[in-house]
C-alpha positions as CSV (number, residue, x, y, z in Angstrom):
1,M,-118.4,-42.7,-84.7
2,N,-116.0,-40.8,-87.3
3,K,-113.8,-39.1,-85.1
4,R,-112.5,-35.6,-84.9
5,N,-109.2,-34.9,-85.1
6,G,-107.5,-33.5,-82.0
7,L,-108.7,-29.9,-80.9
8,L,-105.2,-29.2,-79.1
9,F,-103.1,-30.7,-82.0
10,S,-105.1,-29.9,-85.4
11,I,-107.4,-27.4,-86.6
12,L,-108.7,-29.4,-89.6
13,F,-112.1,-30.2,-87.4
14,F,-114.2,-29.7,-84.4
15,S,-118.2,-29.6,-83.4
16,T,-119.7,-26.7,-82.3
17,L,-122.4,-26.7,-79.9
18,A,-124.3,-23.1,-80.6
19,F,-127.6,-23.7,-77.7
20,A,-130.4,-22.4,-78.4
21,Q,-133.4,-22.7,-75.7
22,E,-136.0,-20.4,-77.5
23,S,-137.2,-20.5,-81.2
24,V,-134.7,-19.1,-83.5
25,T,-136.3,-16.0,-85.9
26,K,-136.6,-16.3,-89.5
27,E,-133.3,-14.6,-90.3
28,E,-131.4,-16.6,-87.9
29,K,-133.1,-19.7,-89.4
30,N,-132.3,-19.1,-92.8
31,K,-128.5,-18.2,-91.8
32,N,-128.9,-21.9,-89.7
33,N,-130.2,-23.6,-92.5
34,W,-127.7,-22.9,-95.3
35,H,-127.5,-26.5,-96.1
36,L,-131.4,-26.6,-97.4
37,L,-130.8,-23.2,-99.2
38,D,-130.5,-23.2,-103.3
39,K,-127.2,-21.0,-104.5
40,T,-128.8,-20.0,-107.3
41,T,-131.4,-17.5,-105.4
42,T,-129.6,-17.2,-102.0
43,G,-126.0,-17.5,-103.1
44,F,-125.6,-20.5,-100.4
45,N,-124.6,-23.9,-101.7
46,G,-127.3,-26.0,-100.4
47,I,-129.6,-28.4,-101.5
48,S,-132.2,-26.4,-103.0
49,L,-134.7,-28.5,-100.8
50,D,-137.6,-25.6,-101.1
51,K,-137.3,-25.8,-105.0
52,A,-137.9,-29.8,-104.5
53,Y,-140.9,-29.3,-102.3
54,D,-142.5,-26.6,-105.0
55,Y,-141.7,-29.1,-107.8
56,L,-143.4,-31.6,-105.4
57,K,-146.3,-29.2,-104.6
58,S,-146.7,-28.1,-108.4
59,K,-146.9,-31.9,-109.5
60,K,-149.7,-32.7,-107.0
61,I,-147.3,-35.8,-105.9
62,K,-148.8,-37.0,-102.9
63,S,-146.2,-38.9,-100.1
64,T,-146.1,-42.3,-98.2
65,K,-144.5,-43.0,-95.0
66,V,-141.0,-44.0,-94.9
67,I,-139.3,-45.8,-91.9
68,V,-135.3,-44.3,-91.5
69,G,-132.9,-46.2,-89.5
70,V,-130.1,-44.7,-87.5
71,I,-127.3,-46.5,-86.5
72,D,-125.6,-43.8,-83.8
73,S,-124.7,-43.2,-80.0
74,G,-128.5,-42.8,-79.1
75,I,-131.3,-40.0,-79.7
76,D,-133.1,-37.7,-77.1
77,T,-136.7,-39.4,-77.6
78,L,-138.0,-36.3,-75.4
79,H,-137.1,-33.7,-77.6
80,E,-140.0,-31.3,-79.1
81,D,-138.9,-31.6,-82.6
82,L,-138.5,-35.3,-82.9
83,K,-140.8,-37.0,-80.9
84,S,-143.7,-36.7,-83.3
85,V,-141.3,-38.8,-85.8
86,L,-139.7,-41.3,-84.0
87,W,-140.7,-44.4,-85.1
88,T,-142.8,-46.3,-82.5
89,N,-143.6,-50.6,-82.9
90,P,-147.2,-51.2,-83.4
91,R,-146.6,-54.6,-82.2
92,E,-145.1,-53.6,-78.9
93,I,-146.7,-52.7,-75.9
94,P,-145.0,-49.8,-74.1
95,G,-143.6,-50.9,-70.6
96,N,-145.0,-53.9,-69.6
97,G,-141.7,-55.7,-69.8
98,K,-142.7,-58.5,-72.3
99,D,-141.6,-59.2,-75.8
100,D,-144.9,-58.7,-77.2
101,D,-143.9,-59.0,-81.0
102,K,-141.7,-61.8,-80.3
103,N,-138.9,-60.6,-82.3
104,G,-136.5,-61.2,-79.2
105,Y,-136.3,-58.1,-78.2
106,I,-138.3,-56.5,-74.7
107,D,-140.1,-53.3,-75.1
108,D,-138.4,-51.9,-78.3
109,V,-141.1,-49.3,-78.6
110,H,-139.0,-46.9,-80.7
111,G,-135.4,-48.6,-81.6
112,W,-132.6,-50.8,-79.8
113,N,-129.6,-50.3,-77.8
114,F,-127.0,-53.0,-78.5
115,I,-124.7,-51.3,-76.3
116,G,-126.4,-51.9,-73.2
117,G,-126.7,-54.2,-70.7
118,K,-130.1,-56.2,-69.6
119,D,-129.5,-54.6,-65.9
120,G,-130.1,-51.2,-67.6
121,R,-126.3,-50.1,-67.6
122,N,-125.4,-49.1,-70.7
123,V,-121.9,-48.6,-72.4
124,K,-120.4,-45.0,-72.7
125,E,-117.1,-45.0,-73.9
126,D,-115.0,-47.8,-75.4
127,S,-111.5,-48.7,-76.8
128,Y,-110.4,-48.4,-80.2
129,E,-110.4,-51.2,-82.6
130,G,-106.8,-50.6,-83.7
131,A,-106.0,-51.4,-80.1
132,R,-108.1,-54.3,-79.4
133,V,-106.8,-55.9,-82.8
134,Y,-103.1,-55.2,-81.7
135,H,-103.5,-57.2,-78.3
136,A,-105.4,-59.9,-79.8
137,L,-103.1,-60.8,-82.1
138,R,-100.0,-59.7,-80.4
139,P,-99.3,-63.0,-78.4
140,K,-99.9,-65.1,-81.8
141,W,-97.4,-62.6,-83.8
142,D,-95.2,-60.6,-81.7
143,D,-91.4,-61.2,-81.6
144,K,-92.0,-64.3,-84.4
145,A,-89.8,-64.6,-87.2
146,I,-92.5,-65.0,-89.9
147,E,-91.8,-66.3,-93.4
148,L,-95.1,-64.7,-95.2
149,D,-95.1,-66.9,-98.3
150,S,-95.3,-69.6,-95.9
151,L,-98.4,-68.5,-94.5
152,N,-101.9,-69.6,-95.2
153,P,-104.3,-66.9,-96.7
154,A,-106.1,-66.6,-93.2
155,D,-102.8,-66.6,-91.3
156,K,-101.5,-63.7,-93.9
157,S,-104.7,-62.1,-93.3
158,S,-104.1,-62.1,-89.7
159,F,-100.3,-61.1,-89.5
160,N,-101.1,-58.3,-92.2
161,M,-103.7,-57.0,-89.8
162,Y,-101.2,-57.3,-86.7
163,L,-98.8,-55.2,-88.8
164,K,-101.1,-52.6,-89.6
165,S,-102.7,-52.4,-85.9
166,K,-99.3,-52.0,-84.3
167,E,-98.1,-49.4,-86.5
168,K,-101.5,-47.8,-85.8
169,V,-101.3,-48.1,-82.1
170,L,-97.5,-47.3,-81.5
171,G,-97.2,-44.8,-84.2
172,D,-100.0,-42.6,-82.8
173,I,-98.4,-42.0,-79.6
174,N,-96.4,-38.9,-79.2
175,E,-94.9,-38.8,-75.8
176,T,-94.6,-34.9,-76.1
177,E,-98.4,-34.7,-76.3
178,V,-98.9,-37.5,-73.7
179,S,-96.9,-35.6,-71.2
180,F,-98.3,-32.6,-71.8
181,I,-101.6,-33.7,-71.1
182,K,-100.8,-35.6,-67.9
183,S,-99.1,-32.5,-66.6
184,M,-102.4,-30.4,-67.9
185,L,-105.3,-32.4,-66.9
186,P,-105.1,-32.2,-63.3
187,G,-105.3,-28.6,-63.0
188,I,-107.8,-28.1,-65.8
189,K,-110.3,-30.4,-64.5
190,A,-109.7,-28.7,-61.3
191,G,-110.4,-25.1,-62.9
192,D,-113.2,-26.8,-64.6
193,S,-114.7,-28.0,-61.5
194,V,-115.2,-24.4,-60.0
195,L,-116.3,-22.9,-63.7
196,R,-119.1,-25.3,-64.0
197,K,-120.2,-24.1,-60.4
198,E,-119.8,-20.7,-61.7
199,L,-121.4,-20.4,-64.6
200,N,-124.2,-23.2,-63.3
201,K,-123.6,-25.4,-66.5
202,E,-122.0,-28.8,-66.8
203,E,-120.9,-27.7,-70.4
204,Y,-120.1,-24.3,-71.2
205,N,-117.9,-23.1,-74.3
206,G,-115.6,-20.1,-75.0
207,N,-118.6,-17.7,-75.7
208,D,-119.8,-18.3,-72.1
209,L,-116.2,-17.7,-70.8
210,L,-115.9,-14.3,-72.1
211,N,-118.4,-12.6,-69.6
212,N,-116.6,-15.0,-66.6
213,N,-114.8,-12.9,-64.1
214,T,-113.5,-15.5,-62.0
215,T,-110.9,-15.2,-59.5
216,D,-110.4,-18.7,-58.8
217,P,-106.8,-19.3,-59.6
218,S,-107.3,-23.3,-61.0
219,A,-110.4,-21.6,-63.1
220,K,-108.2,-18.7,-64.3
221,K,-105.9,-21.0,-65.9
222,T,-108.5,-23.3,-67.1
223,K,-110.8,-20.4,-68.7
224,S,-107.1,-19.0,-70.4
225,F,-106.4,-22.6,-71.7
226,I,-109.7,-23.0,-73.2
227,L,-110.1,-19.4,-74.8
228,R,-106.5,-20.3,-76.2
229,I,-107.9,-23.7,-77.8
230,C,-110.7,-21.3,-79.3
231,K,-108.8,-19.1,-80.9
232,A,-106.4,-21.7,-82.4
233,N,-109.4,-23.6,-84.0
234,N,-111.2,-20.0,-84.7
235,S,-114.5,-21.1,-82.9
236,N,-115.6,-19.9,-79.3
237,D,-118.1,-23.0,-79.6
238,I,-115.9,-25.7,-78.6
239,T,-116.5,-27.0,-75.1
240,N,-115.1,-27.9,-71.7
241,Q,-116.3,-31.6,-72.1
242,Q,-115.3,-31.7,-75.7
243,L,-111.8,-30.5,-74.5
244,L,-111.8,-33.2,-71.4
245,E,-113.0,-35.9,-73.8
246,E,-110.4,-35.3,-76.4
247,F,-107.8,-35.7,-73.7
248,D,-109.1,-38.9,-72.1
249,G,-109.4,-39.9,-75.6
250,Q,-105.3,-39.1,-76.2
251,L,-104.7,-40.9,-73.0
252,R,-106.5,-43.9,-73.9
253,K,-104.8,-44.3,-77.0
254,A,-101.5,-44.0,-75.4
255,D,-102.0,-46.6,-72.8
256,A,-103.0,-48.9,-75.3
257,A,-99.8,-48.9,-76.4
258,T,-98.8,-51.3,-73.5
259,N,-101.6,-52.4,-72.1
260,P,-104.5,-54.3,-73.4
261,P,-107.5,-52.1,-73.3
262,P,-110.4,-52.5,-70.6
263,A,-113.7,-54.4,-71.5
264,Y,-116.0,-51.7,-71.5
265,R,-118.7,-53.7,-73.5
266,K,-118.1,-57.0,-72.2
267,D,-118.6,-56.3,-68.6
268,I,-121.5,-54.4,-69.4
269,V,-123.2,-56.6,-72.5
270,K,-122.3,-59.8,-71.3
271,D,-123.4,-61.3,-74.8
272,D,-121.1,-64.0,-76.8
273,E,-119.2,-61.3,-78.7
274,T,-117.6,-64.0,-80.7
275,N,-120.9,-65.3,-82.1
276,V,-122.7,-62.6,-84.5
277,N,-125.9,-64.9,-84.2
278,D,-126.4,-64.3,-80.6
279,R,-128.5,-61.5,-81.7
280,F,-130.8,-60.6,-78.6
281,Y,-129.0,-58.8,-76.0
282,G,-128.8,-54.9,-75.2
283,N,-131.7,-52.9,-73.6
284,N,-134.2,-50.6,-75.0
285,D,-132.7,-47.3,-73.5
286,I,-132.2,-45.5,-77.0
287,M,-131.2,-42.5,-74.9
288,A,-128.8,-43.3,-73.0
289,S,-125.9,-41.1,-71.8
290,T,-124.8,-40.2,-74.8
291,P,-127.6,-38.9,-77.2
292,F,-125.8,-35.7,-78.7
293,H,-124.8,-37.2,-81.7
294,G,-127.5,-39.4,-83.0
295,T,-130.1,-36.5,-82.0
296,H,-127.9,-34.3,-84.2
297,C,-128.1,-36.7,-87.3
298,S,-132.0,-37.7,-87.0
299,G,-132.8,-34.0,-86.6
300,I,-130.8,-33.3,-90.2
301,I,-132.9,-36.3,-91.7
302,G,-136.4,-36.0,-90.3
303,A,-136.8,-33.0,-87.6
304,Q,-140.5,-32.1,-87.8
305,R,-141.3,-29.8,-90.8
306,N,-143.2,-26.4,-90.9
307,N,-143.9,-26.5,-86.9
308,N,-142.7,-23.1,-86.4
309,I,-139.9,-24.5,-83.7
310,G,-136.4,-25.4,-83.9
311,I,-135.8,-26.4,-87.5
312,D,-136.8,-28.5,-90.5
313,G,-135.4,-31.6,-91.5
314,V,-134.8,-32.5,-95.0
315,A,-137.8,-35.0,-95.2
316,D,-141.2,-34.4,-94.7
317,N,-142.9,-37.7,-93.9
318,V,-140.5,-40.2,-92.1
319,R,-140.2,-42.3,-88.8
320,I,-137.0,-42.6,-87.2
321,I,-136.2,-46.0,-85.8
322,M,-132.9,-45.7,-83.6
323,A,-130.4,-48.6,-83.1
324,R,-127.7,-47.2,-80.2
325,A,-124.6,-49.3,-81.5
326,V,-121.5,-46.3,-81.4
327,P,-120.0,-45.5,-78.3
328,D,-117.6,-43.1,-77.6
329,G,-115.0,-44.8,-78.9
330,D,-114.7,-47.6,-81.8
331,E,-117.8,-49.4,-82.7
332,H,-117.9,-53.6,-82.5
333,D,-118.4,-54.9,-85.8
334,K,-121.2,-57.3,-84.2
335,D,-123.2,-54.4,-82.9
336,I,-123.1,-52.6,-86.4
337,A,-124.3,-55.9,-88.6
338,N,-127.2,-56.6,-85.9
339,A,-128.3,-53.2,-85.7
340,I,-128.7,-53.1,-89.5
341,R,-130.4,-56.2,-89.4
342,Y,-132.8,-55.0,-86.9
343,E,-133.7,-52.1,-88.6
344,V,-134.3,-53.7,-91.7
345,D,-136.7,-56.3,-90.3
346,N,-138.5,-53.3,-88.9
347,G,-139.1,-51.7,-92.1
348,A,-136.3,-49.4,-92.7
349,K,-135.9,-48.0,-96.3
350,V,-133.0,-45.9,-95.8
351,I,-130.2,-46.5,-92.8
352,S,-128.2,-43.5,-91.7
353,M,-124.7,-44.8,-90.7
354,S,-122.6,-41.8,-89.2
355,F,-119.5,-43.8,-87.7
356,G,-116.5,-45.4,-89.0
357,K,-112.9,-46.7,-87.6
358,D,-109.6,-48.1,-89.4
359,F,-109.9,-51.8,-88.5
360,S,-112.9,-54.3,-89.1
361,P,-111.7,-57.7,-87.6
362,E,-115.1,-59.2,-88.3
363,K,-115.9,-57.8,-91.6
364,N,-117.4,-60.3,-93.1
365,W,-120.3,-60.1,-90.4
366,V,-121.1,-56.5,-91.4
367,D,-120.8,-57.5,-95.1
368,D,-123.2,-60.2,-94.7
369,A,-125.5,-57.6,-93.3
370,F,-125.0,-55.3,-96.3
371,I,-126.1,-58.4,-98.4
372,Y,-129.2,-58.7,-96.6
373,A,-129.8,-55.1,-96.5
374,E,-129.4,-55.3,-100.3
375,K,-131.9,-58.1,-100.6
376,K,-134.5,-56.3,-98.7
377,G,-134.0,-53.6,-100.9
378,V,-132.4,-50.9,-98.5
379,L,-130.1,-48.1,-99.0
380,L,-127.4,-47.6,-96.7
381,V,-125.8,-43.9,-96.5
382,H,-122.3,-44.0,-94.7
383,A,-120.1,-41.0,-93.6
384,A,-116.7,-41.6,-95.3
385,G,-114.8,-39.9,-92.1
386,N,-113.0,-36.6,-90.7
387,D,-109.4,-37.6,-91.1
388,A,-108.8,-35.7,-94.4
389,K,-107.3,-38.9,-96.1
390,N,-107.8,-40.7,-99.6
391,I,-110.2,-43.6,-98.5
392,D,-109.1,-45.0,-102.0
393,S,-105.8,-46.5,-100.3
394,A,-106.5,-45.8,-96.5
395,D,-108.4,-48.0,-94.8
396,N,-112.2,-46.8,-93.7
397,F,-114.6,-49.0,-92.3
398,P,-117.8,-50.2,-93.2
399,N,-117.4,-49.7,-96.5
400,P,-118.8,-52.0,-99.9
401,V,-115.7,-53.8,-100.7
402,F,-116.5,-57.2,-99.6
403,V,-113.1,-58.6,-97.7
404,N,-113.8,-62.1,-99.5
405,G,-112.6,-60.4,-102.6
406,K,-116.0,-61.2,-104.7
407,G,-117.3,-57.7,-105.5
408,R,-118.8,-54.9,-103.4
409,A,-122.4,-53.8,-102.4
410,K,-123.9,-52.0,-104.8
411,N,-126.9,-50.5,-102.1
412,V,-124.5,-48.0,-100.1
413,I,-123.5,-44.3,-100.9
414,T,-120.5,-43.1,-99.3
415,V,-121.0,-39.2,-98.6
416,G,-117.7,-36.6,-98.3
417,A,-118.3,-33.5,-96.5
418,S,-119.2,-29.7,-98.8
419,G,-119.0,-26.3,-97.1
420,D,-119.9,-22.8,-98.5
421,S,-117.9,-19.8,-99.5
422,T,-118.9,-18.5,-96.3
423,N,-117.6,-21.5,-94.1
424,G,-114.4,-22.4,-95.2
425,G,-114.6,-23.4,-98.9
426,Y,-116.9,-25.8,-101.1
427,T,-115.1,-28.8,-99.4
428,A,-114.7,-29.3,-95.9
429,S,-111.1,-29.3,-94.7
430,F,-111.4,-32.4,-92.5
431,S,-113.5,-34.8,-95.1
432,N,-112.2,-37.8,-96.2
433,Y,-111.9,-38.3,-100.1
434,G,-111.6,-40.6,-102.7
435,K,-112.3,-40.8,-106.7
436,N,-113.2,-44.3,-106.2
437,E,-115.1,-44.7,-102.8
438,V,-116.5,-41.7,-101.7
439,D,-119.5,-41.1,-104.3
440,V,-120.7,-37.8,-103.7
441,F,-120.0,-34.6,-101.1
442,A,-123.2,-33.1,-99.1
443,P,-123.1,-30.2,-96.6
444,G,-121.3,-31.0,-93.4
445,V,-120.1,-27.8,-92.0
446,K,-121.5,-25.8,-89.3
447,I,-125.0,-27.9,-89.7
448,Y,-127.8,-26.6,-87.7
449,S,-129.8,-29.4,-86.0
450,T,-131.6,-30.6,-83.0
451,I,-129.5,-31.6,-79.6
452,P,-130.4,-33.4,-76.4
453,G,-132.4,-30.9,-74.0
454,G,-136.2,-31.4,-74.9
455,N,-135.8,-27.8,-77.1
456,T,-132.1,-27.2,-77.8
457,Y,-130.5,-27.0,-81.1
458,G,-127.0,-26.1,-82.2
459,N,-124.3,-26.5,-85.0
460,A,-121.9,-29.6,-85.7
461,S,-119.4,-30.1,-88.2
462,G,-118.6,-33.8,-90.2
463,T,-119.3,-36.3,-92.7
464,S,-121.6,-37.5,-89.7
465,M,-123.8,-34.4,-90.6
466,A,-123.4,-35.0,-94.4
467,C,-124.2,-38.2,-94.6
468,P,-127.9,-37.8,-92.8
469,V,-128.5,-34.9,-95.5
470,V,-128.1,-37.4,-98.1
471,A,-130.1,-40.1,-96.0
472,G,-133.0,-37.5,-96.0
473,I,-132.9,-36.8,-99.6
474,A,-133.4,-40.5,-100.0
475,S,-136.3,-40.9,-98.0
476,L,-137.4,-37.9,-99.6
477,L,-137.5,-39.9,-102.6
478,F,-139.0,-43.1,-101.6
479,E,-141.7,-41.1,-100.1
480,Y,-143.1,-39.3,-103.6
481,F,-141.8,-42.2,-105.3
482,P,-142.1,-45.6,-103.6
483,S,-141.9,-47.7,-106.9
484,L,-138.4,-46.7,-106.8
485,T,-135.8,-49.3,-105.6
486,A,-132.5,-48.8,-103.4
487,Y,-130.6,-49.0,-106.9
488,E,-132.8,-46.4,-108.4
489,V,-132.5,-43.7,-105.6
490,K,-128.8,-44.2,-105.5
491,M,-128.4,-43.4,-108.7
492,I,-130.9,-40.6,-109.1
493,I,-129.0,-38.8,-105.8
494,E,-125.9,-39.7,-108.0
495,K,-126.6,-38.3,-111.5
496,S,-128.8,-35.6,-110.2
497,A,-125.9,-34.0,-108.4
498,V,-124.8,-30.8,-109.7
499,Q,-121.2,-30.5,-110.9
500,C,-118.8,-28.6,-109.4
501,K,-117.4,-26.3,-112.2
502,E,-114.6,-24.3,-109.6
503,L,-111.6,-26.1,-108.5
504,V,-111.7,-27.1,-104.7
505,K,-109.2,-27.7,-101.9
506,K,-107.9,-30.8,-101.1
507,P,-109.0,-31.8,-97.8
508,G,-106.1,-31.0,-95.2
509,T,-104.1,-29.2,-97.7
510,S,-104.2,-25.7,-99.8
511,E,-103.9,-27.5,-102.8
512,L,-106.3,-26.7,-105.6
513,V,-108.0,-30.0,-107.4
514,S,-111.3,-30.7,-109.4
515,L,-114.1,-32.1,-107.0
516,S,-113.7,-35.1,-109.1
517,D,-110.5,-35.9,-108.3
518,L,-112.0,-36.5,-104.8
519,S,-115.1,-38.1,-105.6
520,R,-117.0,-40.1,-108.1
521,T,-119.4,-38.3,-109.5
522,G,-117.3,-35.0,-108.9
523,A,-120.7,-33.2,-107.7
524,F,-122.7,-32.3,-105.0
525,V,-125.8,-33.5,-104.0
526,N,-129.1,-31.3,-105.1
527,A,-132.5,-32.2,-103.5
528,F,-134.4,-30.7,-106.5
529,E,-132.5,-32.1,-109.0
530,A,-133.0,-35.7,-107.1
531,V,-137.1,-35.2,-107.3
532,K,-137.1,-33.8,-110.8
533,M,-135.1,-36.6,-112.0
534,A,-137.2,-39.1,-110.3
535,D,-140.4,-38.0,-111.6
536,E,-139.0,-38.3,-115.2
537,W,-137.6,-41.8,-114.2
538,V,-140.9,-43.0,-112.6
539,A,-143.0,-41.6,-115.7
540,K,-140.7,-43.2,-118.2
541,K,-141.1,-46.8,-116.5
542,A,-144.8,-46.3,-116.6
543,K,-144.3,-45.4,-120.2
544,V,-142.4,-49.1,-120.9
545,K,-144.6,-51.0,-118.8
546,S,-147.9,-49.7,-120.6
547,I,-145.7,-50.4,-124.1
548,G,-145.1,-53.7,-122.8
549,K,-148.4,-54.7,-122.4
550,K,-149.7,-53.5,-125.6
């Protein structure tokens, strides 16, 4: 998925986990839902969602149910705000161990897990694609005298990918940081074990530690360390699990410089990874053990509205189908390609994709899936990434540009993350950008949504959150204007987006630039403007059609 930068060594990005076990007050709800609010009436740079629904109500426009695909890390299928909006396969009898609908996936009641094994095990962590590519190509190209002009196109592409992966894998290693982590980690883990028992929580954050008066020496050191990290990131919501995952990730990267990464996926999934047409693998456990990210994104799109609990999603009449294909690490091209096809085949009109990576060795498989979705009229919404880099020039996959050089997919929206003056400015400091490759910006800073736990909610930041905001708006348009095509929905979202008249910070810097320098539209998505334009567009089409019949 879209990786956050290091908690220790960068303050560009962090996910916050502000847990809430009870229904929030109206005042808290308004504060939490800044991304849905209208700037003119509230001052928050949100998407004017209430105005959009007021407009639809005034026009007496009725909705039709829309299936929304989410490709992610999993989903809490028992969450109070999500269980009523889960897609349920009408042709499958739950739990009978049979493939009732003959689609190749047994008991796929609410979706499918493409990174699970038939024995019930699931992939949790995985390696980074750069390391996989580097070690796969190293025997062929390492220490070879290469004359680039003598290579055929396929070998030239392979050699260039090897050089990029080598630079990525070896260049990412900071020996000082690695040495620091190795020396600190045993003590931090020891203290963490004590703190978890004292707090009676497997996952705790800086706020929990403020009132902890531990007397254990190792726990004191761990507490002090975590609070220093929280202070450096200006947030007490950073958790022990985030910190430990960050350490593990840094060590995995360092190890990848000399050792091929473990075959995490292969040992569990046991499919033919070299054959994209070997599609019927995995299991039906879409919750697995890593549902945080997918649960949060799904809630942004379609958490049940107006039920007086939790949050309101953007779209009010959707059913969410989950394809679990994103581990803690880099996703595999085969899984993404098959996840797209699976959700398209099960009726998704929009697919939300909050993940990304720097290498795509089998991009042609993903390109083919993009084309398949395009032919079926499905809109793909993709997060731009969280590295504060220009993806016009830096690689970021998947993207709509076909690897064979023959054009690009026209059914893809790439989304950067915006914020508000109250939470750091109109552009998120971590967001990727690109005048040509990022289409729009959408709220992605401190977005409050569903998280695993049944009745639990919290904040998270990232283009991973901006992506489902746009997927939710797209779903809303398909709901109320079902005659629209995927191309038209993309066009309407982009053309109705509100132009940013102020200069904004270029992500990762203090430089002030125009938003049009960071994205194709130079604008923030707006649900109200989108539904209004969609209504006008549909009326215009109907009028033209009527004239044509005369």
